C-alpha positions as a Markdown table, in Angstrom:
| # | Residue | x | y | z |
|---|---|---|---|---|
| 1 | Met | -52.8 | 36.0 | -200.0 |
| 2 | Ile | -53.0 | 32.8 | -202.1 |
| 3 | Ser | -49.8 | 30.9 | -202.7 |
| 4 | Ile | -49.5 | 28.4 | -205.5 |
| 5 | Asp | -45.8 | 28.2 | -206.4 |
| 6 | Ala | -42.8 | 30.4 | -206.6 |
| 7 | Arg | -43.4 | 31.6 | -210.1 |
| 8 | Phe | -47.1 | 32.5 | -209.5 |
| 9 | Asp | -46.4 | 34.0 | -206.1 |
| 10 | Ala | -43.8 | 36.4 | -207.5 |
| 11 | Leu | -46.3 | 37.5 | -210.2 |
| 12 | Ala | -49.1 | 37.9 | -207.7 |
| 13 | Ala | -47.0 | 40.0 | -205.3 |
| 14 | Ser | -45.9 | 42.3 | -208.1 |
| 15 | Tyr | -49.5 | 42.6 | -209.3 |
| 16 | Leu | -50.8 | 43.5 | -205.9 |
| 17 | Asp | -48.1 | 46.2 | -205.5 |
| 18 | Glu | -48.9 | 47.7 | -208.9 |
| 19 | Met | -52.6 | 47.8 | -208.1 |
| 20 | Lys | -51.9 | 49.6 | -204.8 |
| 21 | Met | -49.7 | 52.2 | -206.5 |
| 22 | Leu | -52.3 | 52.8 | -209.1 |
| 23 | Ala | -55.0 | 53.3 | -206.5 |
| 24 | Lys | -52.7 | 55.9 | -204.7 |
| 25 | Arg | -52.4 | 57.7 | -208.0 |
| 26 | Ala | -56.2 | 57.9 | -208.2 |
| 27 | Gly | -56.0 | 59.9 | -204.9 |
| 28 | Asn | -58.9 | 58.0 | -203.3 |
| 29 | Gly | -61.3 | 60.1 | -205.2 |
| 30 | His | -60.1 | 63.6 | -204.3 |
| 31 | Phe | -60.0 | 65.5 | -207.5 |
| 32 | Asp | -58.5 | 68.8 | -206.2 |
| 33 | Glu | -55.0 | 67.6 | -207.1 |
| 34 | Leu | -55.6 | 66.6 | -210.7 |
| 35 | Ser | -52.8 | 68.8 | -211.9 |
| 36 | Ala | -50.4 | 66.9 | -209.6 |
| 37 | Gly | -50.7 | 63.8 | -211.7 |
| 38 | Arg | -53.9 | 62.3 | -210.2 |
| 39 | Leu | -56.0 | 60.0 | -212.4 |
| 40 | Ser | -59.6 | 60.6 | -213.3 |
| 41 | Arg | -62.1 | 57.9 | -212.6 |
| 42 | Arg | -62.1 | 56.8 | -216.3 |
| 43 | Gln | -58.3 | 56.8 | -216.5 |
| 44 | Tyr | -58.1 | 54.8 | -213.3 |
| 45 | Ala | -60.7 | 52.2 | -214.6 |
| 46 | Asn | -58.8 | 51.9 | -217.9 |
| 47 | Lys | -55.4 | 51.5 | -216.2 |
| 48 | Gln | -56.8 | 49.0 | -213.7 |
| 49 | Phe | -58.4 | 47.0 | -216.5 |
| 50 | Lys | -55.2 | 47.0 | -218.6 |
| 51 | Leu | -53.1 | 46.0 | -215.6 |
| 52 | Ala | -55.5 | 43.2 | -214.7 |
| 53 | Trp | -55.9 | 42.0 | -218.3 |
| 54 | Asn | -52.2 | 41.9 | -218.9 |
| 55 | Thr | -51.5 | 40.1 | -215.6 |
| 56 | Met | -54.3 | 37.6 | -216.2 |
| 57 | Gln | -52.9 | 36.7 | -219.6 |
| 58 | Ala | -49.4 | 36.4 | -218.2 |
| 59 | Ser | -50.6 | 34.2 | -215.4 |
| 60 | Phe | -52.5 | 32.0 | -217.8 |
| 61 | Leu | -49.4 | 31.6 | -220.0 |
| 62 | Leu | -47.2 | 31.1 | -216.9 |
| 63 | Gly | -49.4 | 28.2 | -215.9 |
| 64 | Gly | -48.8 | 26.6 | -219.2 |
| 65 | Gly | -51.8 | 27.7 | -221.2 |
| 66 | Ala | -51.7 | 28.5 | -224.9 |
| 67 | Leu | -53.7 | 31.5 | -226.1 |
| 68 | Glu | -54.7 | 29.9 | -229.4 |
| 69 | His | -56.4 | 27.0 | -227.8 |
| 70 | Gly | -60.2 | 27.2 | -228.2 |
| 71 | Leu | -60.9 | 26.7 | -224.5 |
| 72 | Ala | -58.4 | 29.5 | -223.7 |
| 73 | Arg | -60.0 | 31.9 | -226.1 |
| 74 | Ser | -63.5 | 31.3 | -224.6 |
| 75 | Tyr | -62.2 | 31.5 | -221.0 |
| 76 | Leu | -60.2 | 34.7 | -221.6 |
| 77 | Arg | -63.0 | 36.4 | -223.6 |
| 78 | Arg | -65.4 | 35.8 | -220.6 |
| 79 | Met | -62.8 | 37.0 | -218.1 |
| 80 | Arg | -62.1 | 40.1 | -220.2 |
| 81 | Lys | -65.7 | 41.2 | -219.9 |
| 82 | Ile | -65.7 | 40.5 | -216.1 |
| 83 | Leu | -62.4 | 42.4 | -215.6 |
| 84 | Lys | -63.7 | 45.4 | -217.5 |
| 85 | Ala | -66.9 | 45.6 | -215.5 |
| 86 | Ser | -65.0 | 45.0 | -212.3 |
| 87 | Ala | -62.6 | 47.8 | -213.0 |
| 88 | Val | -65.4 | 50.2 | -213.6 |
| 89 | Ala | -67.1 | 49.2 | -210.4 |
| 90 | Leu | -63.8 | 49.5 | -208.4 |
| 91 | Ala | -63.2 | 52.9 | -209.9 |
| 92 | Gly | -66.7 | 54.0 | -208.9 |
| 93 | Asp | -66.2 | 52.7 | -205.3 |
| 94 | Leu | -62.8 | 54.3 | -205.0 |
| 95 | Phe | -63.9 | 57.7 | -206.4 |
| 96 | Asn | -67.1 | 57.7 | -204.3 |
| 97 | Gly | -65.0 | 57.5 | -201.1 |
| 98 | Arg | -65.9 | 53.9 | -200.1 |
| 99 | Tyr | -62.3 | 53.2 | -199.0 |
| 100 | Glu | -61.5 | 56.4 | -197.2 |
| 101 | Ser | -61.6 | 54.5 | -193.9 |
| 102 | Gly | -59.9 | 51.4 | -195.2 |
| 103 | Gly | -60.6 | 48.1 | -196.9 |
| 104 | Leu | -59.0 | 48.8 | -200.2 |
| 105 | Asp | -56.2 | 46.3 | -199.7 |
| 106 | Ala | -58.7 | 43.5 | -199.0 |
| 107 | Arg | -60.6 | 44.4 | -202.2 |
| 108 | Leu | -57.4 | 44.5 | -204.3 |
| 109 | Thr | -56.4 | 41.1 | -202.9 |
| 110 | Leu | -59.6 | 39.6 | -204.3 |
| 111 | Trp | -58.2 | 40.6 | -207.8 |
| 112 | Val | -55.2 | 38.4 | -207.1 |
| 113 | Tyr | -57.5 | 35.4 | -206.5 |
| 114 | Thr | -58.9 | 35.9 | -210.0 |
| 115 | Val | -55.4 | 35.9 | -211.5 |
| 116 | Ala | -54.7 | 32.6 | -209.5 |
| 117 | Gly | -57.7 | 31.1 | -211.3 |
| 118 | Ala | -56.2 | 32.0 | -214.7 |
| 119 | Tyr | -52.9 | 30.4 | -213.7 |
| 120 | Gln | -54.6 | 27.2 | -212.7 |
| 121 | Arg | -56.7 | 27.1 | -215.9 |
| 122 | Gly | -53.5 | 27.6 | -217.9 |
| 123 | Met | -52.1 | 24.5 | -216.2 |
| 124 | Leu | -55.1 | 22.4 | -217.1 |
| 125 | Ile | -55.4 | 23.6 | -220.7 |
| 126 | Gly | -51.6 | 23.3 | -221.2 |
| 127 | Phe | -51.4 | 19.8 | -219.6 |
| 128 | Pro | -54.7 | 18.1 | -220.2 |
| 129 | Leu | -53.2 | 14.6 | -219.8 |
| 130 | Ala | -51.3 | 15.4 | -216.6 |
| 131 | Arg | -52.9 | 14.5 | -213.2 |
| 132 | Phe | -53.8 | 17.2 | -210.7 |
| 133 | Val | -54.8 | 16.9 | -207.1 |
| 134 | Trp | -57.1 | 19.4 | -205.3 |
| 135 | Lys | -55.2 | 20.8 | -202.2 |
| 136 | Leu | -56.9 | 22.7 | -199.5 |
| 137 | Gly | -55.4 | 26.2 | -198.9 |
| 138 | Lys | -54.6 | 27.9 | -195.6 |
| 139 | Thr | -58.2 | 29.2 | -195.2 |
| 140 | Glu | -59.4 | 28.6 | -191.7 |
| 141 | Val | -62.8 | 27.4 | -192.8 |
| 142 | His | -63.4 | 25.6 | -196.1 |
| 143 | Cys | -66.7 | 25.4 | -197.9 |
| 144 | Arg | -68.3 | 22.0 | -198.5 |
| 145 | Thr | -67.4 | 22.0 | -202.2 |
| 146 | Cys | -63.7 | 22.3 | -201.4 |
| 147 | Leu | -63.9 | 19.7 | -198.7 |
| 148 | Phe | -65.6 | 17.3 | -201.1 |
| 149 | Tyr | -62.9 | 17.7 | -203.8 |
| 150 | Arg | -60.0 | 17.7 | -201.3 |
| 151 | Asn | -57.2 | 15.3 | -202.4 |
| 152 | Gln | -59.2 | 14.1 | -205.4 |
| 153 | Arg | -57.0 | 13.4 | -208.4 |
| 154 | Lys | -58.1 | 13.9 | -212.0 |
| 155 | Phe | -56.6 | 14.5 | -215.4 |
| 156 | Gly | -56.4 | 18.1 | -216.5 |
| 157 | Trp | -59.2 | 17.5 | -219.0 |
| 158 | Glu | -61.4 | 16.1 | -216.3 |
| 159 | Trp | -61.0 | 19.2 | -214.1 |
| 160 | Leu | -61.8 | 21.3 | -217.2 |
| 161 | Leu | -65.1 | 19.5 | -217.6 |
| 162 | Leu | -66.0 | 20.7 | -214.1 |
| 163 | Glu | -65.0 | 24.3 | -215.0 |
| 164 | Gly | -68.3 | 24.7 | -216.9 |
| 165 | Gln | -70.0 | 24.4 | -213.5 |
| 166 | Gly | -67.5 | 26.7 | -211.9 |
| 167 | Ile | -65.9 | 23.9 | -209.9 |
| 168 | Leu | -62.3 | 24.8 | -209.7 |
| 169 | Pro | -60.3 | 26.6 | -207.0 |
| 170 | Gln | -61.5 | 30.2 | -207.0 |
| 171 | Gly | -64.5 | 29.2 | -209.1 |
| 172 | Arg | -67.9 | 30.8 | -208.8 |
| 173 | Gly | -69.6 | 27.4 | -208.6 |
| 174 | Leu | -68.1 | 26.7 | -205.2 |
| 175 | Glu | -70.3 | 27.0 | -202.2 |
| 176 | Cys | -68.0 | 29.9 | -201.1 |
| 177 | Glu | -68.2 | 31.4 | -204.6 |
| 178 | Gly | -64.4 | 31.3 | -204.7 |
| 179 | Trp | -63.9 | 34.9 | -203.5 |
| 180 | Gln | -61.2 | 34.0 | -200.9 |
| 181 | Cys | -60.6 | 30.4 | -201.8 |
| 182 | Asp | -57.0 | 29.6 | -201.1 |
| 183 | Cys | -57.2 | 26.0 | -202.6 |
| 184 | Lys | -55.2 | 25.0 | -205.5 |
| 185 | Leu | -54.7 | 22.2 | -208.0 |
| 186 | Lys | -51.2 | 20.7 | -207.8 |
| 187 | Arg | -49.7 | 18.7 | -210.6 |
| 188 | Val | -49.0 | 15.2 | -209.6 |
| 189 | Arg | -45.5 | 14.2 | -210.7 |
| 190 | Arg | -44.9 | 10.6 | -211.7 |
| 191 | Arg | -42.4 | 8.6 | -209.6 |
| 192 | Arg | -39.5 | 7.3 | -211.6 |
């Protein structure tokens, strides 16, 4: 799983645990135990969306973003739509038995990468005049986009300009489409 810093890592681990517990409550699509507290498909999708949305906002704020910023509103509005559709799709897959033989943990981990993107966008919006450097993650094979941006230093506002093209760690504009991108932007601290 992606690792950015201690604050984000704690949030991400908690988020993944909560998603796994929620999926267990859904019963992997077996409705014969609804009376035992199982969730319906719709209930699961709604709870998954709310959990993802709340965690995404928390991650964004933890990164330093401000919700009232115009870029933040635009980004979060777009992500809200994506999360809603993704929660419905995940519920469909879960309740249609797609994960009866495994693979659910890997799918849920992808949701953590989305939250990591929110954290990093929060940093850029919150600190537009700070410098950030692109650091490669622990992924064994990196895409050409990540390799191109490796060790490049830019101001937060410069990285935000690239966001329109999806060029940020975990961004959809990367050659790898960011699904399992473990790269991160690290704030460059001035030497005193």
